[in-house]
N, C-alpha and C positions, 0 to 999 in steps of 0.2 A: 504494499499499500504506499510504498514511498513516491510512486508514479502518479501523477494526474490521471484521472479517469479509472483508476484501479480501486475496487471496493473490497470489502470484507466478504469472506466466505463462511461456510459452516465452521470451519477450523478456527479461525479468528474469533467468531461467535462464541465457540465453546471455550476458547481461552480466556476471552473475556468474563464469561459467566463463571469460571473457577477463580480467576485472579479477584474479581469483586465480590464473589460469595453470593451471586443472585441468579435467579432463574431469568431466562432471556426468552420472550415469546415473540415469534414473527409472524405477521399477518401478510398473505400475499392473495391479492384478487386474482382470479383465473376465470377459465372457461372449460366446461366438461363438454366433450362430444357426445351426441346422441346417435343412435342407431340409425336414424333417418337422415344423417349428415349435418344436421343443425346442431348449434352449440347454445348452451346457456350459462348465465353467470354463475360463478360458484367462488368459494374462498377456500384458503387453507390457512389453518393456525398450526404453527409448528412450535414444539417445546423444546428448549434448550436448556438442560439443568446443567449444573457444575458437573465436571467429570468425575469428582468423587464425591460420594454420600457420606463422607466422615469428616469431621473436623480435625484440626492438629491434634487433638488427644485422642484421637481414634474412636470418638464417640459417633454413633450413627446421627445423620442429621436429617431432620423432618423438611424435605423439599417442598412440601406445600406451604410450610411457613416462611420460605426465604422470601425476602424482598424481590420484586420484578422489575424488570424492564421490558417495555413493549415497543416494538419497531414494526413499521408499515413498509413493506417491501414492494414498490411499484417501480417499473422500468430499470431494473437492476440496481435500484438505490434504496438504501435503508433510511428511513425518517423516524426520529423519536416520536411516539405517541405521547402527547402532553395531557390528553383528555379523553376518558373513555364514557360514551354515552350510550344509555339504554335506549335502543331505537323504538320500543313500545311505549315510551313517556312523552 
């Protein structure tokens, strides 16, 4: 990522999750192909937990209670999600 136009991959996100001790979630809008040849909008939410589920004292860590970072992945670029809104409200 030293060069302009080069973005993080899953490897860098996994390393960041471990370094920061957080759970990283990435959202990617996509489309799903149907048997009739048409496509429909869809989305993908990917969980990237830290590599280790143990802390420095070798105690198991409950990953469901870790702080989280949410990223929006569009056009091969990650943007930080600063607010999550319930679409039903």
